[in-house]
C-alpha positions as CSV (number, residue, x, y, z in Angstrom):
1,M,-16.5,114.1,85.3
2,M,-18.9,111.3,85.7
3,K,-21.9,111.7,88.0
4,K,-22.4,109.0,90.6
5,A,-25.6,107.1,90.7
6,F,-27.1,104.1,92.5
7,T,-26.7,100.8,90.7
8,L,-29.7,98.5,90.2
9,I,-28.2,96.1,92.8
10,E,-27.9,98.9,95.3
11,L,-31.5,100.0,94.8
12,L,-32.7,96.4,95.2
13,V,-30.7,96.1,98.4
14,V,-32.3,99.3,99.8
15,I,-35.8,98.1,98.8
16,A,-35.1,94.7,100.4
17,I,-34.0,96.4,103.7
18,I,-37.1,98.6,103.7
19,A,-39.3,95.6,103.1
20,I,-37.6,93.7,106.0
21,L,-38.0,96.7,108.3
22,A,-41.7,97.0,107.3
23,A,-42.3,93.3,107.9
24,I,-40.8,93.7,111.4
25,L,-42.5,97.0,112.3
26,F,-46.0,96.6,110.9
27,P,-46.9,93.9,113.4
28,V,-45.5,96.1,116.2
29,F,-47.7,99.0,115.0
30,A,-50.7,96.7,114.9
31,T,-50.0,95.4,118.4
32,A,-49.6,99.0,119.6
33,R,-53.0,100.0,118.1
34,E,-54.7,97.0,119.7
35,K,-53.1,97.8,123.0
36,A,-54.5,101.3,122.7
37,R,-58.0,99.9,122.1
38,Q,-57.6,97.6,125.0
39,T,-56.6,100.5,127.2
40,A,-59.5,102.6,126.0
41,C,-61.8,99.6,126.9
42,L,-60.2,99.3,130.3
43,S,-60.7,103.1,130.8
44,N,-64.4,102.6,129.9
45,L,-64.8,99.9,132.6
46,K,-63.0,102.1,135.1
47,Q,-65.5,104.9,134.4
48,L,-68.4,102.6,134.7
49,G,-66.9,101.4,138.0
50,L,-66.8,105.0,139.3
51,A,-70.4,105.3,138.3
52,I,-71.2,102.1,140.2
53,V,-69.5,103.4,143.3
54,Q,-71.6,106.6,143.2
55,Y,-74.8,104.6,142.6
56,E,-73.9,102.4,145.6
57,N,-73.3,105.4,147.8
58,D,-76.8,106.7,146.9
59,Y,-78.5,103.3,147.5
60,D,-77.2,101.9,150.8
61,E,-74.1,100.2,149.2
62,T,-76.3,98.1,146.9
63,P,-75.2,97.6,143.3
64,P,-77.6,98.3,140.4
65,D,-79.7,95.3,139.5
66,G,-81.7,96.2,136.5
67,V,-85.4,96.8,135.9
68,A,-86.5,93.4,134.7
69,H,-89.0,91.3,136.6
70,T,-87.2,88.1,135.4
71,N,-84.4,88.1,138.0
72,T,-81.8,88.8,135.2
73,N,-80.3,92.2,136.0
74,K,-81.4,93.7,132.7
75,G,-81.5,97.5,132.5
76,W,-78.5,98.2,134.7
77,G,-77.0,100.5,132.0
78,G,-79.9,102.9,132.3
79,Q,-79.8,102.9,136.1
80,I,-76.2,104.2,136.2
81,Y,-76.5,106.4,133.2
82,P,-77.1,109.6,135.2
83,Y,-73.7,109.0,136.8
84,V,-72.0,108.3,133.4
85,K,-73.8,110.7,131.0
86,S,-72.1,109.2,127.9
87,V,-73.4,106.3,125.9
88,G,-69.9,105.9,124.3
89,V,-68.5,104.7,127.6
90,Y,-70.6,101.5,127.3
91,V,-69.0,100.5,124.0
92,C,-65.6,98.8,123.6
93,P,-63.5,100.1,120.6
94,D,-62.9,96.5,119.6
95,D,-66.6,95.5,119.6
96,T,-67.3,95.5,115.9
97,W,-71.0,94.5,116.2
98,P,-73.1,96.8,114.0
99,S,-75.1,99.4,116.0
100,V,-73.7,98.1,119.3
101,S,-75.4,99.5,122.3
102,C,-73.3,97.9,125.1
103,S,-70.1,95.8,125.1
104,Y,-70.3,94.8,128.7
105,F,-72.4,92.5,130.9
106,I,-73.1,92.5,134.6
107,N,-72.6,89.5,136.9
108,S,-76.1,88.0,137.4
109,N,-75.0,86.5,140.7
110,F,-75.6,89.9,142.3
111,D,-79.4,89.4,142.5
112,Y,-81.5,87.3,144.8
113,T,-85.1,86.7,145.6
114,P,-85.9,87.0,149.3
115,A,-88.8,85.2,150.9
116,G,-92.1,87.0,150.2
117,F,-90.7,89.1,147.4
118,S,-93.2,89.9,144.6
119,W,-92.3,90.3,140.9
120,S,-95.6,91.9,140.1
121,P,-95.8,95.5,138.8
122,P,-95.4,98.3,139.7
123,L,-92.2,97.1,141.5
124,Q,-89.5,97.4,138.9
125,C,-86.2,96.5,140.5
126,P,-85.3,93.1,141.8
127,P,-83.0,93.3,144.9
128,A,-79.3,92.9,144.8
129,Y,-76.9,91.7,147.5
130,P,-75.4,94.6,149.4
131,L,-71.6,94.9,149.3
132,A,-71.4,93.7,152.9
133,K,-72.5,90.2,151.7
134,F,-69.5,90.0,149.3
135,G,-66.9,87.6,150.5
136,A,-64.0,89.1,148.5
137,P,-65.0,92.1,146.3
138,A,-61.5,92.5,144.9
139,K,-61.8,88.9,143.5
140,T,-65.4,89.1,142.3
141,V,-66.4,90.0,138.7
142,M,-68.8,92.8,138.3
143,F,-68.6,93.4,134.6
144,G,-67.2,91.3,131.7
145,E,-67.1,91.8,128.0
146,I,-69.8,90.7,125.5
147,T,-70.6,91.2,121.8
148,G,-73.8,91.2,119.8
149,S,-75.9,93.5,122.1
150,G,-77.6,96.4,120.3
151,G,-80.9,97.9,119.2
152,Y,-81.7,100.0,122.3
153,N,-80.6,103.3,123.8
154,I,-79.0,103.4,127.2
155,G,-79.2,107.2,127.3
156,D,-83.0,107.2,126.9
157,L,-84.4,107.1,130.4
158,N,-88.1,107.0,129.5
159,P,-89.4,103.7,130.8
160,Q,-92.3,103.7,128.3
161,D,-90.1,104.2,125.2
162,S,-89.4,100.8,123.6
163,V,-85.8,101.7,122.7
164,S,-85.0,102.8,126.3
165,D,-82.7,100.6,128.4
166,L,-85.2,101.2,131.2
167,Y,-88.2,100.2,129.0
168,Y,-91.0,98.9,131.2
169,P,-94.1,98.1,129.2
170,A,-97.3,98.8,131.2
171,G,-98.8,95.6,132.6
172,S,-95.8,93.4,131.5
173,P,-94.1,91.4,134.3
174,K,-91.0,90.7,132.3
175,E,-88.7,91.5,129.3
176,S,-88.0,95.1,130.5
177,G,-84.5,96.4,130.3
178,Y,-82.0,95.4,127.7
179,T,-78.4,95.7,129.0
180,P,-76.6,92.4,129.0
181,N,-76.0,90.2,132.0
182,G,-74.6,86.7,132.7
183,T,-72.0,84.8,134.7
184,G,-69.5,84.0,131.9
185,C,-71.5,80.8,131.4
186,G,-73.1,78.2,133.6
187,G,-76.5,76.9,134.3
188,S,-79.5,79.3,134.4
189,Y,-77.3,82.3,134.0
190,D,-76.2,81.4,130.5
191,P,-77.2,84.5,128.5
192,Y,-79.2,82.4,126.0
193,T,-81.5,81.2,128.7
194,T,-82.0,84.6,130.3
195,N,-82.7,86.4,127.0
196,L,-80.4,89.2,127.7
197,G,-79.9,92.0,125.2
198,T,-83.2,91.3,123.4
199,T,-86.1,93.5,122.5
200,N,-89.6,92.4,123.5
201,Q,-89.2,88.7,122.6
202,A,-87.3,85.7,124.0
203,C,-84.2,84.5,122.2
204,N,-83.2,81.0,123.2
205,T,-81.2,79.7,120.2
206,L,-77.4,80.0,119.8
207,T,-77.4,81.5,116.3
208,A,-78.6,84.8,114.8
209,N,-81.5,85.4,117.2
210,V,-84.3,87.4,115.8
211,C,-86.0,89.4,118.5
212,G,-88.8,91.7,117.4
213,D,-87.4,93.8,114.5
214,K,-83.8,93.3,115.7
215,T,-81.3,90.5,115.1
216,F,-78.7,89.5,117.7
217,T,-75.9,87.0,117.9
218,L,-75.1,87.5,121.6
219,Q,-71.8,86.0,122.7
220,Y,-69.3,86.4,125.5
221,A,-66.1,88.1,124.4
222,T,-64.0,87.0,127.4
223,G,-62.4,83.8,126.0
224,Y,-63.1,80.5,127.7
225,P,-63.2,80.8,131.5
226,Y,-62.1,78.1,133.9
227,N,-65.2,75.9,134.0
228,V,-66.0,72.5,132.5
229,Y,-69.5,73.7,131.6
230,C,-68.0,76.6,129.6
231,Q,-65.5,74.5,127.8
232,N,-68.2,72.1,126.7
233,N,-70.4,74.9,125.5
234,S,-68.0,76.9,123.5
235,T,-70.6,78.3,121.1
236,V,-71.6,80.9,123.6
237,F,-68.2,82.5,123.2
238,A,-67.1,84.8,120.3
239,S,-63.6,83.3,120.4
240,P,-61.5,80.9,122.6
241,S,-59.1,83.6,123.8
242,G,-61.0,86.9,124.4
243,R,-61.4,90.2,122.6
244,H,-58.0,91.7,123.5
245,S,-54.7,90.0,122.9
246,N,-55.8,86.6,124.3
247,G,-57.8,88.0,127.1
248,A,-60.4,90.5,128.2
249,N,-61.0,93.4,130.5
250,Y,-63.1,93.0,133.7
251,L,-64.4,95.3,136.3
252,L,-64.3,93.8,139.8
253,A,-66.7,94.5,142.6
254,D,-64.4,96.7,144.6
255,G,-64.3,99.1,141.6
256,H,-61.0,98.4,140.0
257,A,-60.6,97.3,136.3
258,K,-58.2,94.6,135.2
259,F,-57.1,92.7,132.1
260,L,-57.3,88.9,132.6
261,M,-57.1,85.7,130.5
262,G,-60.3,83.6,130.5
263,T,-58.5,80.8,132.4
264,Q,-57.9,83.2,135.3
265,V,-61.7,83.6,135.9
266,F,-63.9,80.9,137.5
267,A,-67.3,81.1,135.8
268,G,-70.6,79.9,137.1
269,G,-73.2,80.5,139.9
270,N,-72.8,81.4,143.5
271,D,-71.2,79.2,146.1
272,L,-73.4,80.0,149.1
273,T,-70.7,79.5,151.7
274,A,-67.0,79.7,151.5
275,G,-65.8,76.2,150.6
276,D,-69.2,75.0,149.4
277,C,-68.4,72.7,146.5
278,S,-71.9,71.5,145.8
279,S,-71.7,72.9,142.3
280,S,-68.8,71.6,140.2
281,N,-69.1,74.7,137.9
282,S,-68.4,77.2,140.7
283,G,-65.5,78.7,142.5
284,T,-65.8,80.7,145.7
285,A,-64.8,84.3,146.1
286,M,-62.5,83.3,148.9
287,N,-60.6,81.1,146.4
288,T,-61.0,77.8,148.2
289,G,-61.6,76.1,144.9
290,C,-63.9,73.1,144.3
291,G,-63.0,69.5,143.9
292,S,-60.1,69.0,141.6
293,Y,-60.3,72.6,140.3
294,P,-57.2,74.8,141.1
295,N,-57.7,78.1,142.7
296,V,-58.0,81.1,140.3
297,P,-57.5,84.8,141.0
298,V,-61.1,85.9,140.1
299,T,-64.6,84.3,140.2
300,Y,-68.2,85.1,139.5
301,S,-69.3,83.8,142.9
302,I,-69.8,86.6,145.4
303,F,-69.5,84.5,148.5
C-alpha cells in the first residue's frame, strides 16, 4: 500500500498561500502596534491633564507656567511632577529621540506679563491666564507633541541642580527650566526663538543645536498645523503628518485628550478678542476664523 505524501506543487501552493496571508496580515499587525503606542501616548496626556487639574485646584484655577524668567513657560514639567510622580508619563512610546526627557510641549499663549510685573529674581514664576479668561477651553490646545527634548530630569525638584527641570541658577534672570513650550509655530513662540528644551545656553538654529554639553534637534511632532507661517517654515516639524498615523495627540485646556490631524489645529499667537483678525497666523478659540481661513476645531489662541 502506497503512502500518501504532498507533491512539490502542493507544497508550493501552501507556501504561496502562507506568503499571501503574511503579506496581508503583517501590515495589520504593524498598524495595531502603532495604534497601541498612540493609545499609550493619549493615556499619558490624559494623566498629565489630571495632574494639571489638580494643580489648578491648588493654585486658584491657574495653569502651570514654568519657572523661567524669559516668559516662555519652561519648567512646567517639574511644577506638576508632585501630582504625576512618574517621569515615564512625560514620554511618548513613539518618541525615539535618545535619552528623551519629555515628548510634550505646553501652549505658550497661556502666559502674559501684566503692567508692573518684574522678571528679576527671586520671583521665579511668570503669571498665567486663569481658566476664567479662556474663551473656549474645550477648543484650546494645552499640550502638543514634540521630539528632540532631553538632557534634564523632570523628577529632580532641586532648583539648584543643573539637571533639574526646575533648575534656577542663583543670580540668573533667564534660562531656568527645560520642559518644552511653543504654539505649534508662529512668530515669537516658535521654539527655536524661545530656546525651549535647552541646557544653559541659547539654541537659535534649525539643525543639531549644541547647548552646553547636550545636543538637541528640537522639532514639533504634530504634523503641519493650519497656518501659512507653519507651512512656509516646515523645517520646525519632524514630519508633515505627525507622529501617529498622520496625526498627533493633544491635551486640551478643559482636561480631555484627543487625536487630531495637523490641519485640524490652528497654530499661532493669541487673538486678543473673539473675531480679532489682526494676525493672519491666528485663529480664535471661539472659532470665528480669520480672513480667508476656514474655521478649525482646535486652536492655540485662548481667547
